[in-house]
Each structure stands twice: as structure tokens, then as C-alpha cells.
PASEBA-1860 file (N, C-alpha, C; in nm, 3 decimals):
! residues 163
1> MIQFARTT> -1.346/-0.897/-0.873/-1.347/-0.817/-0.753/-1.224/-0.851/-0.667 ~ -1.172/-0.750/-0.602/-1.054/-0.765/-0.518/-1.096/-0.742/-0.373 ~ -1.058/-0.835/-0.285/-1.093/-0.826/-0.143/-0.967/-0.820/-0.058 ~ -0.974/-0.743/0.051/-0.863/-0.727/0.144/-0.909/-0.770/0.283 ~ -0.824/-0.847/0.353/-0.858/-0.890/0.488/-0.731/-0.893/0.574 ~ -0.742/-0.840/0.692/-0.630/-0.843/0.786/-0.613/-0.986/0.836 ~ -0.489/-1.029/0.851/-0.461/-1.162/0.905/-0.428/-1.150/1.054 ~ -0.397/-1.262/1.116/-0.360/-1.260/1.257/-0.211/-1.230/1.278
9> DPLALPGR> -0.134/-1.223/1.172/0.009/-1.192/1.182/0.026/-1.046/1.228 ~ 0.093/-1.024/1.340/0.104/-0.888/1.394/0.222/-0.807/1.339 ~ 0.301/-0.864/1.250/0.424/-0.797/1.206/0.407/-0.720/1.076 ~ 0.465/-0.601/1.073/0.480/-0.526/0.947/0.615/-0.565/0.888 ~ 0.626/-0.563/0.756/0.754/-0.591/0.691/0.850/-0.477/0.724 ~ 0.961/-0.507/0.793/1.055/-0.400/0.826/1.132/-0.355/0.702 ~ 1.166/-0.228/0.702/1.242/-0.174/0.590/1.237/-0.024/0.589 ~ 1.259/0.031/0.472/1.266/0.177/0.458/1.192/0.220/0.333
17> LHYVERDH> 1.090/0.301/0.351/1.022/0.363/0.238/1.082/0.501/0.219 ~ 1.124/0.530/0.098/1.178/0.664/0.072/1.130/0.714/-0.062 ~ 1.135/0.847/-0.076/1.094/0.911/-0.200/1.220/0.956/-0.273 ~ 1.236/0.913/-0.397/1.353/0.948/-0.478/1.313/1.065/-0.567 ~ 1.360/1.184/-0.530/1.322/1.307/-0.601/1.349/1.301/-0.750 ~ 1.468/1.257/-0.789/1.505/1.260/-0.931/1.420/1.166/-1.016 ~ 1.365/1.061/-0.954/1.280/0.967/-1.025/1.131/0.993/-1.003 ~ 1.100/1.087/-0.912/0.959/1.115/-0.877/0.889/0.988/-0.833
25> SFRFESAS> 0.960/0.906/-0.757/0.909/0.772/-0.723/0.935/0.734/-0.578 ~ 0.848/0.645/-0.530/0.867/0.582/-0.401/0.943/0.452/-0.422 ~ 1.031/0.420/-0.328/1.105/0.294/-0.329/1.096/0.235/-0.188 ~ 1.087/0.103/-0.180/1.089/0.035/-0.051/1.207/-0.060/-0.048 ~ 1.287/-0.049/0.057/1.401/-0.138/0.076/1.371/-0.226/0.197 ~ 1.351/-0.354/0.174/1.320/-0.447/0.283/1.442/-0.469/0.372 ~ 1.416/-0.476/0.502/1.523/-0.504/0.598/1.520/-0.651/0.643 ~ 1.426/-0.729/0.587/1.417/-0.870/0.623/1.383/-0.952/0.499
33> SDLESART> 1.486/-1.000/0.432/1.463/-1.080/0.312/1.393/-1.212/0.346 ~ 1.416/-1.264/0.468/1.349/-1.387/0.510/1.198/-1.368/0.521 ~ 1.156/-1.262/0.590/1.013/-1.235/0.605/0.950/-1.200/0.470 ~ 1.020/-1.122/0.390/0.969/-1.087/0.257/0.952/-1.213/0.172 ~ 1.048/-1.303/0.175/1.039/-1.429/0.098/0.924/-1.516/0.148 ~ 0.908/-1.524/0.280/0.799/-1.605/0.337/0.664/-1.549/0.296 ~ 0.651/-1.417/0.296/0.523/-1.356/0.257/0.499/-1.363/0.106 ~ 0.605/-1.364/0.029/0.591/-1.373/-0.117/0.549/-1.514/-0.158
41> GGEGEASL> 0.611/-1.616/-0.097/0.585/-1.753/-0.138/0.668/-1.789/-0.260 ~ 0.647/-1.909/-0.312/0.731/-1.960/-0.421/0.688/-1.923/-0.562 ~ 0.575/-1.854/-0.576/0.525/-1.824/-0.711/0.551/-1.682/-0.758 ~ 0.627/-1.605/-0.680/0.661/-1.470/-0.722/0.559/-1.366/-0.679 ~ 0.573/-1.246/-0.736/0.489/-1.132/-0.699/0.401/-1.087/-0.815 ~ 0.290/-1.026/-0.779/0.207/-0.951/-0.872/0.182/-0.818/-0.801 ~ 0.107/-0.729/-0.862/0.084/-0.600/-0.798/-0.056/-0.548/-0.827 ~ -0.096/-0.456/-0.742/-0.220/-0.385/-0.759/-0.184/-0.241/-0.796
49> ALGTLQLH> -0.245/-0.188/-0.900/-0.213/-0.054/-0.948/-0.307/0.048/-0.887 ~ -0.249/0.148/-0.826/-0.322/0.264/-0.778/-0.264/0.381/-0.855 ~ -0.323/0.410/-0.970/-0.262/0.507/-1.060/-0.131/0.448/-1.108 ~ -0.022/0.521/-1.085/0.110/0.474/-1.127/0.189/0.411/-1.013 ~ 0.127/0.400/-0.896/0.191/0.331/-0.783/0.151/0.184/-0.784 ~ 0.239/0.100/-0.734/0.215/-0.044/-0.729/0.214/-0.090/-0.584 ~ 0.116/-0.173/-0.550/0.110/-0.237/-0.420/0.139/-0.385/-0.446 ~ 0.259/-0.429/-0.408/0.305/-0.564/-0.440/0.248/-0.666/-0.341
57> FGVETGLV> 0.219/-0.786/-0.393/0.171/-0.896/-0.308/0.222/-1.028/-0.361 ~ 0.229/-1.128/-0.273/0.274/-1.261/-0.311/0.165/-1.335/-0.387 ~ 0.197/-1.393/-0.501/0.098/-1.466/-0.581/0.046/-1.587/-0.504 ~ 0.136/-1.662/-0.442/0.098/-1.783/-0.369/0.023/-1.752/-0.240 ~ 0.069/-1.651/-0.166/0.015/-1.623/-0.034/-0.097/-1.518/-0.034 ~ -0.093/-1.428/-0.131/-0.187/-1.317/-0.133/-0.152/-1.206/-0.034 ~ -0.039/-1.218/0.036/-0.003/-1.120/0.137/0.059/-0.995/0.074 ~ 0.008/-0.879/0.116/0.059/-0.752/0.068/0.200/-0.732/0.123
65> LYADGYCP> 0.292/-0.691/0.036/0.432/-0.676/0.075/0.469/-0.530/0.103 ~ 0.460/-0.444/0.001/0.504/-0.304/0.012/0.450/-0.227/-0.108 ~ 0.471/-0.097/-0.107/0.430/-0.012/-0.220/0.554/0.054/-0.279 ~ 0.549/0.080/-0.409/0.652/0.159/-0.475/0.597/0.211/-0.608 ~ 0.673/0.295/-0.673/0.634/0.341/-0.805/0.632/0.492/-0.821 ~ 0.601/0.532/-0.943/0.601/0.671/-0.987/0.487/0.748/-0.923 ~ 0.520/0.864/-0.864/0.418/0.948/-0.799/0.474/1.090/-0.788 ~ 0.469/1.167/-0.896/0.531/1.300/-0.894/0.467/1.395/-0.794
73> KQSWRPDK> 0.550/1.470/-0.723/0.502/1.563/-0.621/0.410/1.670/-0.679 ~ 0.424/1.699/-0.807/0.339/1.800/-0.871/0.191/1.760/-0.864 ~ 0.162/1.631/-0.847/0.024/1.585/-0.841/-0.031/1.581/-0.698 ~ 0.052/1.611/-0.600/0.010/1.604/-0.461/-0.063/1.732/-0.421 ~ -0.178/1.718/-0.358/-0.256/1.833/-0.310/-0.236/1.844/-0.159 ~ -0.187/1.959/-0.109/-0.166/1.973/0.035/-0.299/1.978/0.110 ~ -0.302/1.920/0.230/-0.421/1.920/0.314/-0.378/1.897/0.458 ~ -0.472/1.906/0.551/-0.441/1.891/0.693/-0.514/1.771/0.751
81> LAMPTAAT> -0.511/1.659/0.683/-0.574/1.537/0.733/-0.501/1.487/0.857 ~ -0.575/1.421/0.944/-0.514/1.356/1.060/-0.500/1.208/1.027 ~ -0.379/1.156/1.042/-0.355/1.014/1.017/-0.409/0.935/1.135 ~ -0.509/0.849/1.112/-0.559/0.764/1.221/-0.450/0.667/1.268 ~ -0.464/0.619/1.389/-0.367/0.524/1.444/-0.376/0.393/1.367 ~ -0.261/0.343/1.326/-0.255/0.217/1.251/-0.191/0.109/1.337 ~ -0.241/-0.012/1.322/-0.182/-0.128/1.387/-0.091/-0.197/1.285 ~ 0.019/-0.253/1.331/0.104/-0.328/1.239/0.043/-0.465/1.215
89> GAVQVTLD> 0.070/-0.521/1.098/0.019/-0.654/1.068/0.025/-0.686/0.921 ~ -0.035/-0.796/0.886/-0.037/-0.842/0.747/-0.180/-0.835/0.693 ~ -0.190/-0.809/0.564/-0.319/-0.806/0.495/-0.310/-0.899/0.376 ~ -0.414/-0.980/0.360/-0.419/-1.074/0.248/-0.519/-1.021/0.145 ~ -0.477/-1.027/0.020/-0.562/-0.983/-0.091/-0.606/-1.107/-0.170 ~ -0.732/-1.111/-0.208/-0.782/-1.219/-0.295/-0.847/-1.156/-0.416 ~ -0.823/-1.216/-0.530/-0.880/-1.169/-0.656/-0.979/-1.274/-0.706 ~ -1.074/-1.230/-0.785/-1.174/-1.321/-0.840/-1.128/-1.384/-0.972
97> RDVVPGVG> -0.999/-1.384/-0.994/-0.941/-1.444/-1.114/-0.805/-1.502/-1.080 ~ -0.752/-1.583/-1.168/-0.618/-1.637/-1.147/-0.517/-1.523/-1.151 ~ -0.422/-1.527/-1.059/-0.319/-1.424/-1.052/-0.195/-1.472/-1.125 ~ -0.144/-1.388/-1.213/-0.025/-1.420/-1.292/0.093/-1.342/-1.236 ~ 0.205/-1.409/-1.206/0.322/-1.337/-1.156/0.365/-1.225/-1.250 ~ 0.400/-1.110/-1.191/0.448/-0.997/-1.269/0.340/-0.907/-1.326 ~ 0.215/-0.945/-1.316/0.106/-0.867/-1.375/0.050/-0.770/-1.271 ~ 0.009/-0.652/-1.316/-0.054/-0.552/-1.230/-0.204/-0.551/-1.254
105> YRVDGLVR> -0.281/-0.542/-1.147/-0.428/-0.542/-1.153/-0.481/-0.411/-1.097 ~ -0.582/-0.355/-1.159/-0.645/-0.232/-1.111/-0.732/-0.261/-0.989 ~ -0.727/-0.171/-0.891/-0.806/-0.186/-0.770/-0.944/-0.125/-0.794 ~ -1.049/-0.200/-0.760/-1.186/-0.152/-0.774/-1.203/-0.019/-0.701 ~ -1.260/0.079/-0.770/-1.286/0.208/-0.708/-1.167/0.301/-0.703 ~ -1.050/0.255/-0.746/-0.930/0.340/-0.742/-0.865/0.351/-0.880 ~ -0.947/0.369/-0.982/-0.892/0.386/-1.117/-0.832/0.526/-1.128 ~ -0.904/0.626/-1.077/-0.853/0.763/-1.071/-0.810/0.788/-0.927
113> VEAVHVVS> -0.683/0.817/-0.906/-0.630/0.828/-0.771/-0.595/0.974/-0.740 ~ -0.638/1.017/-0.622/-0.608/1.151/-0.574/-0.501/1.140/-0.466 ~ -0.397/1.221/-0.476/-0.288/1.221/-0.377/-0.299/1.344/-0.289 ~ -0.321/1.321/-0.159/-0.332/1.429/-0.062/-0.210/1.422/0.029 ~ -0.138/1.533/0.040/-0.014/1.537/0.117/-0.035/1.615/0.247 ~ -0.010/1.548/0.358/-0.013/1.614/0.489/0.130/1.658/0.515 ~ 0.161/1.780/0.474/0.298/1.831/0.472/0.363/1.825/0.610 ~ 0.293/1.869/0.714/0.353/1.877/0.848/0.392/1.739/0.903
121> ARWLRLSG> 0.318/1.636/0.864/0.345/1.501/0.916/0.414/1.410/0.814 ~ 0.434/1.460/0.692/0.500/1.384/0.584/0.423/1.258/0.543 ~ 0.291/1.259/0.554/0.209/1.148/0.508/0.152/1.183/0.372 ~ 0.138/1.084/0.286/0.071/1.099/0.157/-0.041/0.996/0.154 ~ -0.163/1.042/0.126/-0.279/0.952/0.120/-0.328/0.946/-0.024 ~ -0.334/0.824/-0.078/-0.383/0.802/-0.214/-0.518/0.732/-0.204 ~ -0.619/0.795/-0.263/-0.754/0.740/-0.255/-0.830/0.776/-0.383 ~ -0.954/0.732/-0.388/-1.042/0.767/-0.500/-1.109/0.901/-0.480
129> GTPPDPAA> -1.061/0.982/-0.385/-1.116/1.113/-0.359/-1.204/1.119/-0.236 ~ -1.217/1.007/-0.166/-1.300/1.003/-0.045/-1.217/1.047/0.076 ~ -1.283/1.101/0.180/-1.209/1.137/0.302/-1.175/1.012/0.383 ~ -1.082/1.022/0.478/-1.051/0.907/0.564/-1.177/0.858/0.635 ~ -1.190/0.725/0.645/-1.306/0.662/0.706/-1.274/0.627/0.850 ~ -1.341/0.691/0.948/-1.311/0.661/1.089/-1.346/0.518/1.129 ~ -1.432/0.451/1.052/-1.469/0.313/1.084/-1.380/0.210/1.015 ~ -1.285/0.255/0.936/-1.197/0.163/0.863/-1.089/0.107/0.955
137> EYVEVAQG> -1.027/-0.002/0.909/-0.908/-0.057/0.975/-0.787/0.005/0.905 ~ -0.689/0.045/0.984/-0.565/0.101/0.931/-0.454/0.005/0.970 ~ -0.394/-0.058/0.869/-0.295/-0.163/0.895/-0.163/-0.126/0.827 ~ -0.058/-0.116/0.907/0.076/-0.091/0.853/0.136/-0.226/0.814 ~ 0.137/-0.254/0.683/0.185/-0.383/0.633/0.335/-0.386/0.612 ~ 0.393/-0.269/0.588/0.537/-0.253/0.575/0.569/-0.117/0.636 ~ 0.690/-0.101/0.680/0.727/0.024/0.745/0.697/0.142/0.652 ~ 0.608/0.232/0.697/0.572/0.349/0.617/0.463/0.324/0.514
145> VVLEIRSG> 0.402/0.205/0.514/0.297/0.169/0.416/0.174/0.121/0.492 ~ 0.067/0.202/0.490/-0.055/0.173/0.565/-0.172/0.158/0.469 ~ -0.249/0.051/0.488/-0.370/0.029/0.409/-0.491/0.071/0.492 ~ -0.581/0.144/0.430/-0.709/0.182/0.492/-0.814/0.091/0.428 ~ -0.866/-0.005/0.506/-0.960/-0.103/0.450/-1.090/-0.107/0.531 ~ -1.198/-0.136/0.460/-1.328/-0.151/0.527/-1.415/-0.243/0.444 ~ -1.475/-0.340/0.510/-1.566/-0.436/0.445/-1.501/-0.502/0.323 ~ -1.372/-0.533/0.334/-1.302/-0.602/0.227/-1.250/-0.514/0.115
153> ALLALWLH> -1.277/-0.384/0.123/-1.234/-0.292/0.016/-1.116/-0.208/0.063 ~ -1.025/-0.181/-0.031/-0.916/-0.088/-0.005/-0.968/0.052/-0.033 ~ -0.974/0.135/0.070/-1.023/0.272/0.055/-0.910/0.369/0.021 ~ -0.792/0.343/0.079/-0.679/0.434/0.056/-0.549/0.366/0.094 ~ -0.442/0.422/0.042/-0.306/0.382/0.074/-0.238/0.505/0.132 ~ -0.181/0.489/0.250/-0.107/0.597/0.318/0.042/0.564/0.312 ~ 0.122/0.661/0.273/0.267/0.642/0.262/0.338/0.746/0.350 ~ 0.437/0.699/0.423/0.515/0.785/0.512/0.663/0.760/0.487
161> PEP> 0.719/0.826/0.385/0.860/0.803/0.354/0.952/0.862/0.460 ~ 1.066/0.796/0.477/1.167/0.850/0.566/1.232/0.970/0.499 ~ 1.279/1.066/0.580/1.341/1.187/0.520/1.471/1.154/0.449
END
């Protein structure tokens, strides 16, 4: 089982999330290698797979870093969801098994991922098909990368790439 918990750290990892059309992929460019290194720790990174997208985290620290990966626009379904207000901060992930650097782990409940695109606001929400939860915590862990979590579970990943 994979658990998510917000920490007391109020900072989101600064940087730039962008969508690379020719690669059909999201990329994140960190603007603070010091903060990224501190959150990664000395044992490297692993990732959580949401379909073909990866949510990277530090093996030693468990802190979520950023999202990137393949996500073709052809799979995005347009909708008019309202993005709830997100607080900046850090989220720690814990797994019920030893974490190996470089390995990707499937997120419970998110084996099949639905991508909903809020065209007017340029948000993309990836979830297991559930609507946004008004009782969830929305935490921006990196610029343009928001986790929707409730009771230790990741309900959705919201992405807001820069134009």
C-alpha cells in the first residue's frame, strides 16, 4: 500500500512544467537544484506510475519531487472542472515495501488513468475516473504539479503546464 501525507514544509519545488508537443510529454525543469537535491536525498529517485506519467520522489526522504512523462493530448477529455485552491508544500510518500532507486511503482486505485482537460484554465487532471473531492487536500508540490490527497490516498494529479 502507498500512503501520502503533507509535511510541514510550506515550499513547492520551483521550476517550470511544460508540455512538449512533439514528444506528447510533460517535462519539469527545476529552478532550484539545491532544494531538489535536499528533497531527493542521497539514495536517488524512484517514481510512482499513473498510466504513462511518472511522479518522482526521493528514495531516502520519500518526498514527492515533480511529475513528467508521456501523456498524448489525444487521450485528454475536455471538461469544465473547477480547480480547487491548492496550498504549496511538500508531500511524503511511504510504501509498504523497500523502495529501489530507478524503479516505478503503480499507485493503488490508479491503474487505469483518465485525463480530463480544463481547456479554458489549461489544467489537466489525471485520476481513476472519480470527480474532484471537495474534502481532499490539494498540495502544489512543484510549480504546476498539484496532488489531490485524502486519508493517505492519492486521488488525482493536477498538471498546469506553462504556455
